[in-house]
C-alpha positions as CSV (number, residue, x, y, z in Angstrom):
1,X,71.7,93.2,95.0
2,X,75.0,93.4,96.1
3,X,78.3,91.3,96.1
4,X,80.2,90.2,98.8
5,X,84.1,90.0,97.5
6,X,86.2,87.1,98.3
7,X,89.9,87.0,97.6
8,X,91.4,84.2,99.2
9,X,90.3,80.9,98.8
10,X,90.3,78.0,100.7
11,X,89.5,74.0,99.1
12,X,89.6,70.8,100.3
13,X,89.3,67.6,97.7
14,X,86.6,67.3,96.1
15,X,85.8,64.2,98.2
16,X,88.2,64.6,101.8
17,X,86.7,67.7,103.2
18,X,85.3,67.5,106.7
19,X,81.9,66.1,107.3
20,X,79.6,68.9,108.7
21,X,75.8,67.7,108.4
22,X,75.0,63.9,109.0
23,X,70.8,63.6,109.0
24,X,68.5,60.9,107.7
25,X,66.8,57.8,109.2
26,X,69.5,57.5,111.4
27,X,70.9,58.4,115.2
28,X,74.6,57.0,114.0
29,X,77.5,59.0,112.6
30,X,79.0,61.7,113.5
31,X,78.5,64.8,113.5
32,X,75.3,64.6,115.4
33,X,71.9,63.3,113.7
34,X,69.8,66.3,112.8
35,X,66.1,66.2,113.0
36,X,64.0,67.4,109.7
37,X,61.8,69.7,109.3
38,X,64.1,72.0,112.2
39,X,66.2,74.8,111.1
40,X,69.6,74.1,112.4
41,X,73.0,76.5,113.2
42,X,76.2,74.8,111.6
43,X,79.1,75.9,112.7
44,X,82.5,75.6,110.9
45,X,84.7,76.9,113.0
46,X,85.4,73.8,114.7
47,X,86.6,72.9,111.0
48,X,89.3,75.8,110.8
49,X,87.3,78.2,109.2
50,X,87.5,82.0,110.4
51,X,84.6,84.1,112.1
52,X,85.4,86.3,109.5
53,X,84.5,84.0,106.3
54,X,82.0,85.5,103.9
55,X,80.8,81.7,102.3
56,X,81.3,78.2,102.0
57,X,80.4,75.6,99.6
58,X,78.9,72.8,101.1
59,X,78.9,69.2,99.2
60,X,77.4,66.3,99.6
61,X,75.6,63.0,98.8
62,X,71.5,63.0,98.9
63,X,70.2,59.1,99.0
64,X,66.7,57.5,98.7
65,X,66.3,53.8,99.2
66,X,62.8,53.7,97.4
67,X,60.8,50.8,99.1
68,X,57.2,52.2,98.7
69,X,55.2,52.4,95.5
70,X,54.8,56.7,96.1
71,X,56.8,59.1,94.9
72,X,59.7,60.0,97.3
73,X,61.2,63.5,97.7
74,X,64.4,64.7,99.8
75,X,64.7,68.5,99.7
76,X,67.4,70.7,101.8
77,X,68.0,74.1,102.7
78,X,70.6,76.3,103.1
79,X,71.0,79.8,104.8
80,X,72.9,82.8,106.4
81,X,71.9,83.0,110.1
82,X,69.2,86.1,110.4
83,X,68.1,85.2,107.0
84,X,64.3,84.7,106.1
85,X,64.6,82.5,103.4
86,X,61.7,79.9,103.8
87,X,62.5,76.4,103.5
88,X,60.6,75.7,100.7
89,X,63.9,78.0,98.5
90,X,65.9,74.8,98.6
91,X,69.0,74.3,96.6
92,X,69.1,70.7,96.7
93,X,66.6,67.9,96.0
94,X,66.4,64.3,95.1
95,X,63.5,62.7,94.1
96,X,62.8,58.5,93.7
97,X,59.6,57.3,91.1
98,X,60.2,53.7,91.1
99,X,59.5,51.5,94.0
100,X,62.5,48.9,94.6
101,X,65.0,51.8,93.1
102,X,66.3,55.2,94.5
103,X,68.5,57.8,93.9
104,X,72.2,58.3,94.7
105,X,73.2,62.2,94.2
106,X,76.2,64.4,94.5
107,X,75.3,68.3,94.8
108,X,76.8,71.5,96.2
109,X,75.6,75.0,97.2
110,X,77.1,78.1,98.6
111,X,75.9,79.3,101.1
112,X,76.9,82.8,103.2
113,X,78.5,82.9,106.5
114,X,77.9,84.7,109.8
115,X,80.4,84.0,111.7
116,X,81.1,81.6,110.6
117,X,78.2,80.0,110.4
118,X,75.3,78.7,108.6
119,X,71.5,77.4,109.4
120,X,70.7,74.2,107.5
121,X,67.1,72.8,107.0
122,X,65.6,69.4,105.3
123,X,62.5,67.7,104.6
124,X,61.4,63.9,103.8
125,X,58.0,63.6,101.8
126,X,56.4,60.6,100.3
127,X,53.5,61.2,98.4
128,X,53.5,64.8,98.6
129,X,53.2,64.4,102.5
130,X,55.7,64.4,105.4
131,X,57.2,61.2,105.6
132,X,56.5,59.1,108.8
133,X,57.1,55.7,109.6
134,X,57.1,54.4,105.3
135,X,59.4,52.2,104.2
136,X,61.6,54.7,102.2
137,X,64.8,55.6,103.5
138,X,66.5,59.2,103.3
139,X,70.0,60.0,104.3
140,X,72.4,63.3,103.4
141,X,75.4,62.9,104.0
142,X,77.2,66.5,103.5
143,X,80.9,67.6,103.5
144,X,82.9,70.7,103.4
145,X,84.8,71.7,100.1
146,X,85.5,75.4,100.0
147,X,85.3,78.8,101.7
148,X,86.3,82.0,101.6
149,X,87.3,85.5,103.4
150,X,87.7,88.5,102.2
151,X,91.1,90.7,103.1
152,X,92.0,94.1,102.3
153,X,94.9,95.3,99.8
154,X,98.2,95.3,101.7
155,X,96.9,93.1,104.7
156,X,98.9,89.8,104.1
157,X,103.0,91.7,103.7
158,X,104.0,87.7,103.6
159,X,105.4,88.2,100.0
160,X,107.0,91.7,100.2
161,X,108.5,90.5,103.8
162,X,109.9,87.2,101.4
163,X,110.6,89.6,98.8
164,X,112.7,92.2,101.0
165,X,114.2,88.9,102.8
166,X,115.6,87.5,99.8
167,X,117.1,91.4,98.5
168,X,118.9,91.7,101.8
169,X,120.5,87.9,101.5
170,X,122.0,89.4,97.9
171,X,123.4,92.5,99.8
172,X,124.8,90.5,102.1
173,X,126.5,87.9,99.5
174,X,127.3,90.8,97.5
175,X,129.1,92.9,100.6
176,X,130.9,90.0,101.7
177,X,132.3,89.3,98.1
178,X,134.1,92.8,98.3
179,X,137.8,93.4,98.9
180,X,138.9,93.8,102.9
181,X,139.8,97.6,102.5
182,X,140.0,97.7,106.4
183,X,144.2,97.4,106.6
184,X,144.4,100.8,103.9
185,X,141.6,102.1,105.9
186,X,143.7,101.6,109.2
187,X,146.8,103.0,107.0
188,X,145.4,106.1,106.4
189,X,143.6,107.1,110.0
190,X,146.8,106.2,111.5
191,X,148.9,109.0,109.0
192,X,145.9,111.6,110.1
193,X,146.7,111.5,113.4
194,X,150.4,112.0,112.9
195,X,149.8,114.7,111.0
196,X,146.9,116.0,113.4
197,X,149.7,115.9,116.0
198,X,152.9,116.9,114.8
199,X,154.8,120.0,115.7
200,X,154.8,122.9,113.0
201,X,157.8,123.0,110.9
202,X,160.4,125.8,111.9
203,X,160.6,128.6,110.8
204,X,163.3,130.9,108.4
205,X,163.5,134.5,109.6
206,X,163.4,136.9,106.2
207,X,166.5,139.0,106.1
208,X,166.5,142.4,103.9
209,X,170.4,143.3,103.4
210,X,171.2,147.2,102.9
211,X,174.4,147.5,100.2
212,X,176.5,150.2,101.6
213,X,175.6,152.7,99.3
214,X,172.2,153.0,100.7
215,X,168.7,152.6,98.9
216,X,167.2,155.0,96.8
217,X,163.4,155.6,96.9
218,X,161.5,157.6,94.5
219,X,158.1,158.9,94.8
220,X,156.4,159.6,91.5
221,X,153.3,161.2,90.9
222,X,150.8,160.0,88.7
223,X,149.3,162.4,85.9
224,X,145.1,162.6,86.3
């Protein structure tokens, strides 16, 4: 068994997500009607799901209006493209037993995605056989309530960028509040320039005066 990781989840309110499947004993409605007993590929990218999405959560109503004495059975199966999952391994089911009654159920399923797509199959049975012209009616109205994708650590730098921008703004405010030392710096630079260009001070010659009696120089030999 292997698990697919998702760390970015996108949610709709439980009952406000866009419709992805409208199937049943009617050809009206949007998205288009989907016939039973056939695998259909459902592309979620037009609804804003990215091609690298890992999964989608599909939620919807399963409706049976029972007008016969037989047991009515409605099933739906979901799988990622390329999967060999059999339609008998359905993940949604509604059963109506009583004539004149019916079922109204809200159910959810999570399906893996490939390129933003999944496959969908639904079946309606009356008395254990495929429904064909019986008075009971069936309907599935399914919508997208959640999807998710995986983003490696560090791929989303928006939080770090926002924190850095905040630090820059703080530093700018601190600098702006510092006293203006430009005049003092300019004065110091002028003084240095004046020293560099000033002529050297005049030199005074050293004068040695010899007295009239002269100078006696005595050499003393050091004792070893």
